[in-house]
Structure formats: C-alpha cells, structure tokens
N, C-alpha and C positions, 0 to 999 in steps of 0.2 A: 411201405406206407405211401411213398411218393413214387410217381412213375418216372420213366427215363427222361421225359421232356423236362420235368422239374429239375432233376439232378444235372442234366447237361446244359440247360439254358438258364433257368431261374436262379439256381444256387450261385453260379458265377456272377450273375448280374447283381444279386443281393450282396455278395461279398465285395464287389467293386464299389457299390454305392456306400456300403458301410465304411470302407477304407477312405473314400472320398470325403464323407461327412466328418470322420475323425480328423483327417488332414486339414479340412477347412476350419474346424473348430480350433485346432492347435495353431494354425496360421493366423486366425482372427485374433487370438490372444497374445501372439508373439510380439514383444516390444523390447528394444527397438531392433528393426531389421535394416536400418539405414541411418544416416546422420540426422540428428534432432536439431530443429531450428528453435532457438529461444528468442522470442520477440519481446522487446522491451518498450513499454510505453514511457518514453522519456529520452532526452538527448544524451549523447555521449558525454561522459564525465559527471553526470548527475548521480544522485544517491541510488536511484533504481538501476542505472547502468553499472555502477560500481558493484552493487550487490549481485547483479546478474552475471557479471564476468567472474566473480568468485564462484558462484554456483556452477557456471559452465565448466570451469577448470576442475572443480571437485567432482562433478558429475561424470565426466568422460571416462575415467578409469572404472567407475562403478557400473556403467551401462555398456562399456565396450564399444562406443560409437562417438564420433566427433559431435560436439555441441556448438552450433554456429549462432552467435549473438547478432541480432539484427535490430537496430534502433528504429522505432516508429513513433517519433514525438508529435505532439500537436494534434489539432483537429478533434479535441475532446475525446481522444483515444479511438476515433473511428478508423483511421488507417491501421492501427495496431489490431483492432478487433477484426477488421476485414481480412487482414493477412492471416490471422489465426484461423479464421473460419473458411478460408479458401482451400480448395483441394481436398484430398481425402482426410476425413476426421478420424485418424487412426492413432493419434498420440505422438506423431513425429513433428508436430508443431505445438509448442507450449508458450505461454506468455507470462511475463513477470510485470506486475503493475501494483500500484497502491490500491488499498481497499476503497479509496475515494471513487473508483469506478462505479461503485454501488452507493456509497454513503455521501458523496458530494456532487459529482458531475451531473446526476439527473436533476439537481436543483439549480445548477449554475448554467447549464446549457440545454438546448433542445437537441437531444441525441437522435442519431439515425439508427441506433440499435437499442436493444433492451438488455441491460447488463445482468438482470436477474434470470433471464431465460436463455440468452445467447452465450452465457459463460458459466462454467462450473469451477468453483474454488477448490483447490486440492490441498494446499499446504501454506501455512504462514512461515516464511523463511526469515523474516527480520522485522524490527519495529523501529520507528522514529518517534521521539518525544519532541514536543514544542516548548518554546521558552518565551516569556514576556521580558522584553528589554526596553531600555529607555535611553534617551539622550542624556549626556552627563550634566546638562544644565537643569534637569528636573531636580528640584530640591527634596529628594526622597531617597533614602538608603535601603528601604525594604518595602514589601508590599503593603504593610499596614500604613506606613507613612505615605506611600504613593496614593492610596485610596483617600486619605485625609486631604492631601494636596489637591487631588482632582475635585473632590467635593467642595473644597474652599474656592475653587475657580470654575464655576459652572460655565458651560458652553465654550470652553477654552481648549480642552485636550482632544487631540486626534490620535488614533492608532492605525498603524498600517498592517496590511496582510500581503502575502505573496500572490493572492488572486481572490477576487470577490467570490463568495459562495463556498469557499474552502474552509477547512477547519481553522485556519489562521484568522479568518473573518468571524466565524461562528464563536470562537472562544472569547473574542472581545465582546460580543453581544451577551454571552453568558456571564462574563464578569460584570458588565453593565447591570444586568438583571440581579445578580446575586449581591452585589455591593452597593446598588443604588447609584450608579454613575451615569454620566451622559456623554461618554467619549464618542466622537464621530469617526466612522470608519473611512479610511482611504485605501482603496485597492490598487495594487501594483501588478505588473506582469513579471513576476519572478522574485525570488528572494534577494537577488543582487540589488535590484532597485529598492526593495523594501529596506534593506540594511543601509544602503547609501542615504536614503531619505532620513533615517534616524540620526545618523552621524552628522548630516548636513543641517539638522534642525528643522527640516521641512515638516516633520511630524515629531511628536514628543515620545511616542511609544510604538511598539510593534510586536506582533506575534509572528514567530517563524520557527522553522525546525532548528534544533540546537546546532546542527552541522553548519548552518549558514551564519550563526551568530558567535560561535565559540571563540574564534580567533580575535574578534573585536572586543569581546568581554575580557579575555585574558590579557589583551594589550592595553586595556583601560580606555578604549575608545567609546564604550557604552557600558551601561550598568544593567545587570540581570536581576530580576525580581523573583521569578519562580519558574519551575519546570513542570510539565504536565504529566510526567510518568508516575508510576507507582513508587519508584525510588529515585533518589538523587542521581544525577548524571556523574559517572566516574571522571568525566572531563571537567566538570564544574562542581566539585563536592561541597562547596560552601553555599551553593544556591539551593534553597529549600524547594520542596514540591508544593503545588497548590493545596494538596490535602493538609500538609503540615501547616500551611498558612491559613487554614480555615475554609478552604473552598474545594471540597471533595468533588463537586460537580464538574470541575475543570480537569479532572484526572482522565486524560485521553491520550491515545497514541495513534500514529499512522502505521498501518501494517503493509508489508510487502507480501503479496500473495502470488502464488503460481496458479495459473488457470489453464483449463482446456475447454474446448467446446463440449457441451453436455452429451453430444452424440458419440463421443469416444467411448468404446466399450468399458463397462465398469471394471473388469479385470485389468485392463490396461491403465485406467485411471489409478487403480490401487498400486500398480507397479511404479508408475511415475511418482506418486506420492511417497512411497517407501524409499525410492532412490533419492529423491530431493531431500527428505528429512535426514537420510544417512549422510548425504554430501555436506549438509550444513552443521551436523552434530560433531564438530571437531573444535578443540581448543584453539588451534591455529586459525580457523575461520572466525571464531569469536574475537580473537585479537585483531585480525584485519578489519573487521567491522567496527570495532571500538574506536579505531583511529578516526573514523568518520562520524563518530557519535551515533552509530547504528547498533541497536541491541539485537541479540539473537531472538528468533521467533519461538513459538511454542509448538507442541505436537497436537494442537487443537484439531479435531476431526472436521471434515468438510461440512457436516451438519452443524457443528458448533460455530464454525466460521460464518455460515449463512445466518444463523440465529443472531450472532453478535452484530453482523453488518445490518441486519434488519432493524435491530434495536437502535443502532447508531443512526441509521437513516431516518427513523421516526423522530428521534430527538433533533437532528439537524434540520429536517423539514419543518418541524414546529418552530424552531428558533428563527429560521429565515422567513417563514410565513408571518411571524409576529411583527416583522418590519416591512412587510409587503414586498419582499425581494422577488424579482422575476427572472426566470432563466433567459439567457441571451439567445 
C-alpha cells in the first residue's frame, strides 16, 4: 500500500513526532518537578503567615518537594502578585492571601493589577471571623444595650478599623445602617493600633479580627459584643454572633485563599487544589489554627469562590460608595 520511501522515511518521522508530543503533554501536566514557592501577602507572624507555614509543612510530604514560604507584605499586594506572575506560570509559584484582594483592596487602593483577571482562586484553606469590642467605660454589657447607648448620645461614638476600606470599616457602616446609628469611623494602620486605641479610650469601639482581640477580652481589658461568624468562637463561647443578636447582614468572614496565575494549565491547577485541601484536612491542623482563632476552610470549588467574592465585592462597593469613600 505504501512505498519504500514512506516506510523508511515517513514512518520513523511520524513515530518520533508522536513520542515527542506525548512526552510534551505529560511534561506539561507534571507537577511538581521542583521546589514550590508559597508567596504570602502579609508580614511574618501575621495570621496569613501563620496559616501559610502550616500549609507548607503539611504540603511537602504530599507533593514530595520542598515548599518555600516567602513573605511579600504591603504595597496593596502588588509585590506579592508581581512575584507570583513572574517567571514560568507552571504552578511552581502559588500565593496565599486574604479574599480581600478581590473584595476589599480594589475599593481602598488604586491597584496596578487586576485581581479578577490576573489571579485564579484554587482553594479556601481557612477563615477568620471579626468581632465588635468596646472600651470598658462604655456603659453597655451587650449589643442591645450598646445600640441604645449610642442612640442616646448622638455624634459621640467612634469605632476603629484596622484599615480604611476593609471589612472592619465596612461592618461598622453596615451596623450604622441596620441599627440607625451615627458612629464615626477612625481608620488605623493595623490591628495593634486599633486595639491599643480602644484600651486607651481614644475610641469607644472597634471592629477587628478575633485573633487580635481575644487576649484583651479574656483578660478583661475590653468588652466583646458580637462576632461575625456563622457560629460562636470556641475561644469566646459566651460572645453571641451578630445573627443571634438580630443582625444577620453582619454575618461575614475573611477567607484565606490559595491562588495561581490563571495561565497555569488546568490540570496543574487541579493537582495543586487537591494537594492543598488534603494538607489542611487534618485534625492536627485544625487544632493549630484554632489557637489563633482561625477556622478551617471549606472545599468550595474555584467557581464557587469566584461567585462568593463577586457577591461580597458588590456589597462592599455599595456600602463604601454610600459614604463617598475614594480609593487612595
């Protein structure tokens, strides 16, 4: 059927090409073939860094490669995103960051990147709830009493946040709207300053993550009114949720998300996601997280994470626009 030329020349060439294509395909989907860099948007010692180092330790034996944690704080995450997207986009660089990259930062800062197109969420590894706390001189023992006191003293109460434009700022605006209050926002640069201002009496109230407040609540240096999670915090079991207190619209959490560039092959993204979820799905990991008031994440799909962040972004943008908030 085929002549000598085809058998001697064409067939070997076709076989060689076929082998090359198969080898390329297998190589393109192999992960990992070298150490993996885990970039953290946050400073050493912060909640994101704490979570990332647990993830790195648990991930190494699963993937059979070292996982190197590199902190890239500040700059509205631009240094972290830049590092993630530099070099080959083959899954050997991943990033852990709060979902605020999508739901908060675009409204607080003029970003040099587009978080919805430059980043692909893979897995939610943990969650943080917020808490409303107050100075001990505030004459209210629960949220109902607090609302009555604030209403009885118009143009008097301030509340702090760990940064303007973040969920800790937005939740105060939501409580203002839901309860008919007129609290004035005071933005700080970090939870340490926010908590210090409450204890010093510079502000009467503050929204912050539970991890930043729990030691002061337990030691009696400030009072807690409500937490933002779907359930009470195991570290503060006597503090009700906002939903229990009649404000379901303040049921919100911060998510720790693992991201890759969207250009990473889909098969590799799936491998990273599976390995990350397996690494965090351990009782020992949950116990370590709980010490820092960090809750385990869920197995929400990337599409579900995108949808949830889109919904949160729309809510946050609407709240901030209502007060004429402008990005820096």
